[in-house]
C-alpha positions in Angstrom: -37.4 17.0 52.9 -38.2 19.0 49.8 -41.6 18.8 48.1 -40.0 16.6 45.4 -38.5 14.1 47.7 -40.2 10.6 47.8 -40.1 8.9 51.2 -39.0 5.4 50.5 -39.2 2.6 53.1 -36.5 0.0 52.5 -37.2 -3.5 54.0 -34.5 -6.1 54.2 -32.4 -8.1 56.6 -30.7 -5.0 57.9 -29.2 -4.4 61.4 -28.4 -8.1 62.0 -24.6 -7.8 61.6 -24.6 -9.7 58.2 -22.0 -7.7 56.3 -23.3 -9.0 53.0 -26.7 -7.5 53.7 -25.1 -4.3 55.0 -23.2 -4.1 51.7 -26.4 -4.4 49.7 -27.8 -1.5 51.7 -24.7 0.6 51.5 -24.5 0.2 47.7 -28.2 1.0 47.3 -28.1 4.1 49.5 -25.0 5.4 47.7 -26.8 5.0 44.4 -29.8 6.9 45.7 -27.8 9.7 47.3 -28.3 12.3 44.7 -31.8 11.2 43.7 -34.9 13.0 45.1 -35.5 10.2 47.5 -35.5 10.2 51.3 -34.8 6.6 52.4 -36.0 5.1 55.7 -34.7 1.6 56.7 -36.7 -1.0 58.6 -34.0 -2.6 60.8 -33.4 -5.1 63.5 -31.1 -2.5 65.1 -32.2 1.0 64.1 -29.5 2.8 66.0 -26.8 0.7 64.4 -28.3 1.2 61.0 -28.4 5.0 61.5 -24.8 5.0 62.9 -23.4 2.8 60.1 -25.3 4.2 57.1 -26.3 7.7 58.1 -29.9 7.1 57.3 -33.2 7.2 59.3 -34.2 3.8 60.5 -37.2 2.2 62.4 -37.7 -1.0 64.2 -38.7 -3.6 61.7 -41.4 -4.9 64.0 -42.7 -2.2 66.3 -42.1 0.6 63.8 -43.3 -1.0 60.7 -47.0 -0.1 60.5 -46.4 3.6 61.0 -43.3 3.6 58.7 -45.4 2.1 55.9 -48.2 4.5 56.6 -45.8 7.5 56.3 -44.0 6.1 53.3 -44.7 7.1 49.7 -43.4 3.8 48.5 -42.0 0.5 49.9 -38.9 -1.3 48.6 -38.4 -4.9 49.5 -34.7 -5.8 49.1 -32.1 -6.6 48.4 -31.0 -10.0 49.3 -32.4 -13.5 49.4 -35.5 -12.7 51.3 -38.3 -14.5 49.5 -37.5 -18.2 50.3 -38.9 -20.8 52.7 -36.5 -23.7 52.4 -34.3 -22.9 55.4 -37.2 -21.3 57.3 -40.7 -20.1 56.6 -40.3 -17.1 58.9 -38.4 -15.1 56.4 -41.1 -15.5 53.8 -43.8 -14.8 56.3 -42.2 -11.5 57.3 -41.4 -10.1 53.9 -44.7 -11.0 52.4 -46.4 -9.4 55.3 -44.5 -6.2 54.5 -45.8 -6.3 51.0 -49.4 -7.1 52.2 -49.3 -4.2 54.6 -48.2 -1.8 51.8 -51.1 -3.1 49.6 -53.5 -2.7 52.5 -52.4 0.9 53.0 -52.3 1.6 49.2 -48.6 2.2 49.0 -46.7 1.3 45.8 -44.3 -1.5 46.5 -41.3 -3.0 44.5 -39.2 -6.1 45.0 -35.7 -5.0 44.1 -32.2 -6.6 43.9 -33.5 -9.8 45.3 -33.1 -13.5 44.6 -36.3 -15.5 44.4 -36.4 -18.9 46.1 -35.7 -21.6 46.8 -39.4 -22.2 47.5 -41.6 -25.1 48.6 -44.8 -25.8 46.6 -46.7 -23.9 49.3 -44.2 -21.1 49.1 -44.5 -20.8 45.4 -48.3 -20.5 45.7 -48.0 -17.7 48.3 -45.3 -15.8 46.3 -47.3 -16.0 43.1 -50.4 -14.5 44.8 -48.5 -11.9 46.8 -46.3 -10.6 43.9 -48.9 -10.4 41.2 -48.8 -6.8 39.9 -45.6 -5.9 42.0 -42.6 -4.7 39.9 -39.8 -7.2 40.3 -36.1 -6.6 39.9 -34.3 -9.9 40.3 -30.5 -10.3 40.5 -29.7 -13.7 39.1 -30.8 -16.0 36.3 -32.2 -18.8 38.5 -34.5 -16.2 40.1 -35.7 -14.9 36.7 -36.4 -18.4 35.6 -38.4 -19.2 38.7 -40.4 -15.9 38.3 -41.2 -16.8 34.7 -42.4 -20.2 35.8 -44.7 -18.6 38.3 -46.1 -16.2 35.7 -44.4 -13.1 37.3 -42.8 -10.6 34.9 -39.4 -9.5 36.2 -36.6 -7.2 35.3 -32.9 -8.4 35.4 -30.9 -6.2 37.8 -27.9 -7.0 39.9 -26.6 -7.1 43.5 -26.3 -3.5 44.8 -23.1 -4.4 46.7 -21.4 -4.1 43.3 -22.0 -0.3 43.5 -19.7 0.1 46.6 -16.7 2.4 46.1 -13.6 0.8 44.5 -11.5 -1.3 46.8 -8.4 0.8 46.3 -10.3 3.6 48.1 -10.5 1.5 51.3 -8.0 2.1 54.1 -6.3 -1.0 55.5 -3.1 -3.0 55.6 -1.8 -5.4 53.1 -2.0 -8.4 55.4 -4.1 -10.4 52.9 -1.5 -9.9 50.1 -1.0 -13.3 48.4 -3.1 -15.3 50.9 -5.9 -17.7 50.1 -9.0 -16.4 51.8 -11.7 -18.8 53.0 -15.2 -17.5 53.9 -17.2 -20.1 56.0 -20.9 -20.2 56.5 -22.8 -21.5 59.6 -25.5 -24.1 59.2 -23.8 -25.9 56.3 -21.2 -28.3 57.8 -20.3 -29.7 54.4 -19.2 -26.2 53.3 -16.8 -25.9 56.2 -15.5 -29.5 55.6 -14.6 -28.6 52.1 -12.9 -25.4 53.2 -11.0 -27.3 55.9 -9.7 -29.9 53.4 -8.8 -27.2 50.9 -7.1 -25.1 53.5 -5.0 -28.1 54.7 -3.8 -28.7 51.1 -2.9 -25.0 50.8 -1.0 -24.9 54.0 0.8 -28.1 53.3 2.0 -26.6 50.1 3.5 -23.6 51.9 0.7 -21.2 51.1 -0.7 -18.5 53.3 -4.3 -18.8 54.6 -6.8 -16.3 56.0 -10.3 -17.0 57.3 -12.7 -14.1 57.1 -16.2 -14.1 58.7 -18.9 -12.1 57.0 -21.7 -12.7 59.5 -19.7 -12.9 62.8 -22.8 -13.4 65.0 -23.7 -16.5 63.1 -20.4 -17.7 61.7 -17.9 -17.2 64.5 -18.4 -20.6 66.2 -17.9 -22.4 62.9 -15.1 -20.1 61.9 -13.3 -20.7 65.2 -13.6 -24.5 64.7 -12.2 -24.1 61.2 -9.4 -22.0 62.5 -8.5 -24.6 65.1 -8.2 -27.3 62.5 -5.9 -25.2 60.3 -2.9 -24.3 62.4 -1.0 -21.4 60.8 -4.1 -19.8 59.4 -5.2 -16.3 60.4 -8.8 -15.4 61.3 -10.3 -12.0 60.8 -13.6 -10.9 62.3 -14.5 -7.6 60.6 -16.9 -5.2 62.1 -17.8 -3.2 59.0 -18.2 -3.7 55.3 -15.1 -1.7 54.6 -13.1 -3.9 57.0 -14.4 -7.1 55.3 -13.5 -5.9 51.8 -10.1 -4.7 53.1 -9.5 -8.2 54.5 -9.9 -9.6 50.9 -8.0 -7.0 49.0 -4.8 -8.2 47.4 -5.6 -11.9 48.2 -4.4 -14.7 45.9 -7.9 -16.0 45.6 -11.2 -16.2 47.6 -13.2 -19.4 48.1 -16.4 -18.5 49.8 -19.3 -20.3 51.5 -21.2 -17.0 51.3 -22.4 -15.1 48.2 -20.9 -11.8 49.3 -17.5 -13.3 49.8 -17.6 -13.8 46.1 -19.0 -10.3 45.5 -16.5 -8.6 47.7 -13.6 -10.5 46.1 -14.7 -9.7 42.6 -15.2 -6.0 43.2 -11.7 -6.0 44.7 -10.2 -7.6 41.6 -9.5 -10.9 43.3 -10.3 -14.3 41.6 -13.3 -15.9 43.4 -14.9 -19.3 43.6 -17.9 -20.5 45.6 -19.8 -23.3 47.1 -23.4 -23.4 45.8 -25.5 -23.8 49.0 -28.2 -21.7 47.2 -29.0 -21.0 43.5 -28.0 -17.4 43.9 -24.4 -18.4 44.3 -24.4 -20.4 41.1 -26.2 -17.5 39.4 -23.5 -15.0 40.4 -20.7 -17.4 39.5 -22.2 -17.9 36.0 -22.5 -14.1 35.5 -18.8 -13.4 36.3 -17.3 -16.7 35.0 -16.3 -17.9 38.5 -16.2 -21.6 39.3 -18.9 -22.8 41.7 -19.0 -26.3 43.1 -22.0 -28.1 44.6 -22.1 -28.4 48.3 -21.4 -32.1 49.0 -24.4 -34.0 50.5 -23.9 -35.5 53.9 -21.7 -38.6 54.2 -20.6 -38.7 50.6 -16.8 -38.5 50.9 -16.5 -38.9 47.1 -18.5 -35.7 46.4 -16.4 -33.8 49.0 -13.2 -35.0 47.4 -14.4 -33.9 44.0 -15.3 -30.5 45.4 -11.9 -30.1 47.0 -10.1 -31.2 43.9 -12.0 -28.7 41.7 -11.3 -25.9 44.1 -7.6 -26.9 44.4 -7.3 -26.6 40.6 -8.8 -23.1 40.8 -6.4 -22.1 43.5 -3.5 -23.3 41.5 -4.5 -21.1 38.5 -7.0 -18.5 39.7 -8.5 -16.2 37.2 -11.0 -13.3 37.3 -13.0 -12.1 34.3 -12.8 -8.4 35.0 -14.9 -7.5 32.0 -17.7 -9.7 33.2 -17.6 -8.1 36.6 -17.8 -4.7 34.9 -20.8 -5.7 32.9 -22.6 -6.9 36.0 -21.8 -3.7 37.8 -23.2 -1.7 34.8 -26.4 -3.8 35.1 -26.6 -2.9 38.8 -26.4 0.8 37.8 -29.0 0.3 35.1 -31.2 -1.4 37.7 -31.2 1.6 39.9 -32.1 3.8 37.0 -35.0 1.5 36.2 -36.1 1.7 39.9 -36.0 5.5 39.9 -37.4 6.2 36.4 -40.0 3.5 35.9 -41.0 2.4 39.3 -40.6 5.4 41.6 -41.0 7.9 38.8 -38.6 10.4 40.3 -35.9 10.4 37.5 -32.3 9.2 37.6 -30.2 12.0 36.1 -28.0 11.9 39.2 -27.9 8.2 39.7 -24.7 6.3 38.9 
């Protein structure tokens, strides 16, 4: 490491096999590659992170105190880390990282994150913990929540948008012309909508492909969905490149995960989503993609409405490529802001 290099500890949900989070990390690392920064990643599986991303990594529990002590700065992000609706454990951990950085007098930044959803207690904790911390948030609902909490924030974008173009990915054309469904575990209503939509598509003679972006979590739900859609193909990618290749050339993508939409959009494929979280609606609004609410349990009418809306999208899918390009440009500008104004190391080589 040269004297000018800044040792940056990156904290997120890395090393857990969630290809959306791995794409965030890959895009961020690529953007930092020519900057005078030496990244170190706090990971659930440091060996896998080093293998997959070619970066130094430490255990996010045992290795965290020493890693923060050795760091020149700490970056929390990207992803949907600061929320406590599905579980308080995520918020506990990521706020503890920021508290440790403050205790050890290390500069910290929240970057390329969504903020919320938060309970009232969570809002109080976040307001107190993030006061004075530079915030780079990736969607409008998060910016609005930050403003309500009195926290100044910069508008950035998801760093997965900074991955290489899809036409640079090796892979077959098996998805050519198929409707791709991306399920999500923990939200039965999402998979019920995908099942009904898939049946309509198959009944109409269409091709169907199911792609799992967090196999460790989504495979049981994905297998059940596959069993209910005879004739569909299921793909369980091991890497971000394999996941994006599985979407390339598709007729359309309907996703129960945010990064199913991000991957599709960056591959030039029309996308639609199910809004299990405000970040999905935020991304859809940015790129002009339809997003339908997740039906509440037991309301067949709301499920029928969601399926009908997505069926109309599949019949005439469209992608606003200019909107995707604008959002990608904002992701690049966000990295320049991070380097210039937060880390103070310059961005002449950043994308």
